[in-house]
C-alpha positions in Angstrom: 11.6 -35.5 30.0 14.5 -32.5 30.6 15.3 -33.0 26.8 12.0 -32.8 25.1 11.7 -30.1 26.7 14.3 -28.6 25.6 13.9 -28.9 21.8 11.1 -27.1 22.3 11.9 -24.4 22.7 13.8 -23.2 19.5 10.9 -25.5 17.7 9.3 -22.9 19.3 11.5 -19.6 18.9 11.5 -20.5 14.7 8.0 -21.1 14.4 7.7 -17.9 15.8 10.3 -16.2 14.2 8.3 -17.4 11.1 5.9 -16.0 11.5 7.2 -12.7 12.2 8.2 -12.7 9.3 5.6 -13.5 7.4 3.9 -11.2 8.7 5.6 -8.5 8.3 6.4 -9.4 4.3 2.5 -10.2 4.5 2.3 -6.1 5.5 4.2 -5.2 2.5 2.8 -7.1 0.4 -0.2 -5.7 1.1 0.6 -0.8 1.9 3.4 -0.9 -0.8 2.3 -1.0 -4.4 -0.7 1.4 -2.5 2.3 4.1 -1.2 4.4 3.8 -5.1 0.7 4.1 -7.0 0.3 7.1 -4.6 4.0 8.1 -5.2 3.8 8.3 -8.5 0.2 9.7 -9.8 0.3 13.0 -8.4 3.3 14.1 -9.8 2.7 11.8 -13.1 -1.7 13.8 -13.6 -0.8 17.3 -15.6 -4.0 19.4 -15.0 -3.8 21.3 -18.7 -7.2 21.6 -18.6 -8.9 25.0 -20.2 -11.6 25.9 -18.1 -14.4 26.4 -21.1 -16.2 29.3 -21.7 -19.9 29.0 -23.4 -20.8 32.5 -25.5 -25.0 33.1 -25.1 -26.3 35.5 -27.3 -28.6 37.7 -26.4 -32.0 38.9 -28.0 -32.4 42.5 -27.7 -36.0 43.5 -28.4 
């Protein structure tokens, strides 16, 4: 019975390690694209718009 309990420890450790690695990969997959898009979109956008000015003709009475 002792041999069964000893063999269960490495199996539990490998499952815990797999859970941690899987969680890390999932978090990177979800957050990394957001940071990359935010980084490149803020530097590539240029504000070259000129202000729109309207000439309004007023009639004189």
